[in-house]
C-alpha positions as CSV (number, residue, x, y, z in Angstrom):
1,M,12.9,-27.3,12.0
2,S,15.9,-25.2,11.2
3,A,16.1,-22.6,8.5
4,E,18.4,-25.0,6.5
5,E,15.7,-27.7,6.5
6,T,12.8,-25.4,5.4
7,G,14.6,-22.8,3.3
8,P,14.1,-19.1,3.8
9,V,10.3,-19.2,3.2
10,Q,8.4,-20.8,6.0
11,L,4.8,-19.9,5.1
12,V,2.9,-18.5,2.1
13,E,-0.9,-18.0,2.3
14,E,-3.2,-16.3,-0.2
15,Y,-6.3,-14.2,0.8
16,G,-8.9,-12.1,-0.9
17,P,-9.9,-12.1,-4.6
18,E,-7.8,-13.6,-7.4
19,W,-5.5,-10.9,-8.8
20,A,-6.0,-9.8,-12.4
21,P,-4.3,-6.7,-13.9
22,G,-6.7,-3.8,-14.4
23,V,-7.4,-2.3,-17.8
24,F,-4.5,-0.2,-19.0
25,E,-5.1,3.5,-18.8
26,R,-2.6,6.0,-20.0
27,G,-0.6,7.4,-17.1
28,T,-1.8,4.9,-14.5
29,D,0.7,2.0,-15.0
30,G,1.7,1.9,-11.3
31,P,3.2,-0.9,-9.3
32,L,1.9,-4.4,-10.1
33,L,3.3,-5.9,-6.8
34,I,3.7,-4.0,-3.5
35,L,5.6,-5.7,-0.7
36,A,5.1,-4.5,2.9
37,G,7.1,-5.6,5.8
38,V,5.0,-6.2,8.9
39,D,6.1,-7.1,12.4
40,G,3.1,-6.2,14.6
41,S,4.6,-2.8,15.7
42,P,2.4,0.3,15.3
43,T,4.5,1.8,12.5
44,A,4.5,-1.5,10.6
45,M,0.8,-1.8,10.9
46,R,0.4,1.8,9.6
47,A,2.8,0.8,6.7
48,G,0.6,-2.2,6.0
49,A,-2.5,-0.1,5.9
50,Y,-0.9,2.4,3.6
51,A,0.3,-0.4,1.3
52,A,-3.2,-1.9,1.2
53,G,-4.7,1.4,0.3
54,L,-2.2,2.0,-2.4
55,A,-2.7,-1.6,-3.7
56,R,-6.4,-1.0,-3.8
57,R,-6.1,2.2,-5.8
58,Q,-3.5,0.9,-8.2
59,R,-5.1,-2.5,-8.6
60,S,-1.8,-4.1,-7.4
61,R,-1.0,-7.4,-5.8
62,L,0.0,-7.0,-2.1
63,V,2.5,-9.2,-0.3
64,F,2.9,-8.9,3.4
65,V,6.2,-10.3,4.7
66,Y,6.8,-11.1,8.4
67,V,10.3,-12.0,9.3
68,A,10.8,-14.0,12.4
69,A,14.2,-12.7,13.5
70,P,15.5,-14.7,16.5
71,S,17.5,-12.5,18.9
72,L,21.3,-13.1,19.4
73,W,20.7,-13.8,23.1
74,T,18.1,-16.5,22.3
75,G,20.6,-18.3,20.1
76,M,23.1,-18.4,22.9
77,S,20.4,-19.5,25.5
78,A,19.2,-22.9,26.5
79,G,16.1,-24.7,25.2
80,P,13.4,-22.9,27.3
81,A,14.3,-19.5,25.9
82,V,14.2,-20.7,22.3
83,A,10.8,-22.4,22.9
84,A,9.4,-19.2,24.5
85,Q,10.6,-17.1,21.5
86,E,9.1,-19.6,19.1
87,Q,5.8,-19.4,20.9
88,L,5.9,-15.6,20.7
89,F,6.6,-15.8,16.9
90,G,3.7,-18.3,16.5
91,E,1.3,-16.0,18.4
92,L,2.3,-12.9,16.4
93,I,2.0,-14.9,13.1
94,D,-1.6,-16.0,14.2
95,E,-2.5,-12.4,15.0
96,L,-1.2,-11.1,11.7
97,R,-2.9,-13.9,9.8
98,A,-6.3,-13.1,11.4
99,Q,-6.0,-9.3,10.6
100,I,-5.0,-10.0,7.0
101,R,-7.8,-12.5,6.5
102,E,-10.3,-10.1,8.0
103,R,-9.2,-7.2,5.8
104,A,-8.6,-9.0,2.5
105,D,-12.2,-9.3,1.4
106,E,-13.0,-5.9,3.0
107,I,-10.6,-4.0,0.7
108,D,-11.0,-6.3,-2.2
109,V,-7.2,-6.7,-2.8
110,P,-5.4,-10.0,-3.4
111,I,-3.0,-10.5,-0.5
112,T,-0.2,-13.0,0.0
113,F,1.1,-13.5,3.5
114,V,4.7,-14.8,3.7
115,V,6.7,-15.8,6.8
116,R,10.4,-15.9,6.6
117,R,13.1,-16.5,9.2
118,G,16.4,-14.6,9.6
119,D,17.7,-11.0,9.5
120,A,14.8,-8.6,8.6
121,F,16.7,-6.6,6.1
122,V,18.2,-9.6,4.3
123,E,14.8,-11.4,4.1
124,L,12.8,-8.4,3.0
125,R,15.4,-7.6,0.4
126,D,15.5,-11.2,-0.9
127,A,11.7,-11.4,-0.9
128,A,11.3,-8.2,-2.8
129,T,13.9,-9.4,-5.4
130,E,12.4,-12.9,-5.7
131,L,8.9,-11.6,-6.1
132,H,9.9,-8.8,-8.5
133,A,8.3,-6.2,-6.2
134,D,7.7,-2.8,-7.8
135,M,7.9,-1.0,-4.4
136,V,8.5,-1.8,-0.8
137,V,6.6,-0.2,2.2
138,V,7.9,-0.5,5.7
139,G,7.4,1.3,9.0
140,S,10.0,3.5,10.5
141,S,12.0,2.1,13.4
142,E,10.9,3.0,16.9
143,Q,14.3,2.0,18.4
144,A,16.7,4.8,19.4
145,G,19.8,2.6,18.6
146,H,18.9,2.5,14.9
147,R,19.8,6.1,14.6
148,L,23.4,5.0,15.0
149,I,23.6,1.6,13.3
150,G,20.8,2.1,10.7
151,S,17.3,0.7,10.6
152,V,15.9,-1.9,8.3
153,A,14.1,0.9,6.4
154,S,17.3,3.0,5.9
155,R,19.1,-0.1,4.7
156,L,16.4,-0.9,2.2
157,V,16.5,2.6,0.9
158,R,20.3,2.4,0.5
159,A,20.0,-0.9,-1.3
160,G,18.5,1.2,-4.2
161,R,16.7,-1.7,-5.9
162,W,13.1,-0.4,-5.7
163,P,11.2,2.7,-4.5
164,V,10.9,2.4,-0.7
165,T,8.2,4.2,1.3
166,V,8.9,4.5,5.0
167,V,5.7,5.2,7.0
168,P,6.1,7.0,10.3
């Protein structure tokens, strides 16, 4: 199925306890919804762990967003390359789903897992806007080229719509 047929959101799953706002305490009205971008990289997994700890302490909802971003070269390739990339996306989504399911009850935080397709910056920005995220947590880029063209994290910071925490 193409992105046009399914829309930007491909998958939304809920794990852990049902979310209910905590009792209001003066000075502790932190974020109600924390969005964390995850892609399986070490920095993204640290960002996810940081966001989960913050959500637990603040009694926030936590949304993990994975963006399947097809490479430019795959789009220009024949069918087998596209099928191989789709298989890799599926395997990574299954791994992330298993880790989220395992940790949801352990940390006692309501977690939503969302899969979207497209450009990582655009999809994270749109997800944060649509869900009314109070903050965004992402891992820093491990690619040297992003120092020149800008990483997803730096583009989210420059968007200036929410507090963005970039985890090394």
